[in-house]
Residue, then its C-alpha position, 0 to 999 in steps of 0.5 A: m042231629n046237631y051239625d055243630l058236632e064232628e068227629g075228635q071234638i071235645v064236649l062237656c057231657t052230663v051222665d044221664k043214666i048207666l044200663g049194664t055196660t054202657v053209660f049214656v049222657k047228654i051233650q049240650d042241647n039234650l043229644e043224647g050219647t053212650i060210652t061203652t066200659s073200654e072207652i071209660s078207662p084203661g085197664r080193667i073196670r070193677n065198677l063203673r060208678d066209681y068213674v062215673i055217676p048220674g048227674k055228673k059232668i064230664v069231658c068226653k071225646i066224640l069218636k063217632i057219629h052214625g046218624e043220630k047215634i054219638y059214640l063217645s070216649l072218657r079215656r081218650v081226653k087228654q088233660n090240656e083238652k080237658k083244661e081247655l074245654l072247662d076255661k073256655v065253658s068258664k068264661e062262657k058262663s061268666y060273660k052270659a052272668i054278666l048279661k043277666t046281671v044287667l039286663g035280668s034272667d027273663e030280658s037277658k034270654p032272648i038277647i042271648e038267643n039273638i047274640t048266639q045267632d049271629y056268634s059264639i058268646i065268646e066270640f062276641f065278647e071278645i068282639i065288642k072289647e075291641n068294638p064296643k059299638i056292636l053292643e048296641k045292636y042287641t041291647k040299649k046304649a045304657d045297658s051296653e055301658k053297664i056291660l062294658k064298665i063290668l068288663d073293663s072291671k073284669k080285665e086281666k091282669p098282664k101275666k110276667i114270667k122271669q127266669i134266672f140264668r148264668l152265662s160266663s166265658s173264660s176267654p181273653e174275649g169274654i165280656k163281648i162274646v156274652k154280649n153277641i151272645l145275649k143280642e144274638s138270643c134276643k134279636d127276634s125276642k120280646c123277653d128283656i134281659s138285664y144283668l144281675a151279677a157276674g154272670k148272672y142275668n134275669l130274663s123277663i117277658t110279660g104279655q096277656d097269653f101265658k101259653g104266648i109268652k111262655s114259649e117265647v121264653n122257652s124260645t130265648l132260652n134255647s137260643l141262649e144255650k144254642f150259642a153259648k154252647k158254640e162259643h164253649c160259654e158256661f150256660s146254666l138255668e137257677k130254680n125260681 
């Protein structure tokens, strides 16, 4: 049994065979798991092969591990969980491809085995981005330089989010009130706000982590709306 697996974990499986109402799958190191019909999809299933066919890769959740038996669910996997795992698998495949390109298929195999004794492939590549010297522990200096050069060429471009909004006040002190709202809303934010036209502004932020900067934008917009309501100002978002 692979003790890296645990209940609740999301795993990539390959459908092996279908016997009656049970689907048998292979999990990572050729471990076998099973999915009952009720865990394939909600509602009535007329034909299991509409959902799973031998050889197809599917994303499942581990419901229970009992001795050597692993019970799985296909229907309980959320869309974001599926996307997160598939992104991780894609990234790992990409990193392994870099090693194979530089070292060759045969030579890369034992090196990947050595690396995965200490780290996951993704962890290793994230670490060498910060500390490239660690790479020389596993590969020759010339090969390390080639790997780092490929990584540098594949660096993700910063992501940018922007949102245009309107903010205005009918108060005689309107300009001052609006300025204070903008100042307070951005006090703890990394977002930038620029003036576009009468009562119209652009909020923008740049970063590598899309999820993180999206959360920052939403937080700042919520603050703007809250302060605008408190000061009896007009606030609205424009469609991007």
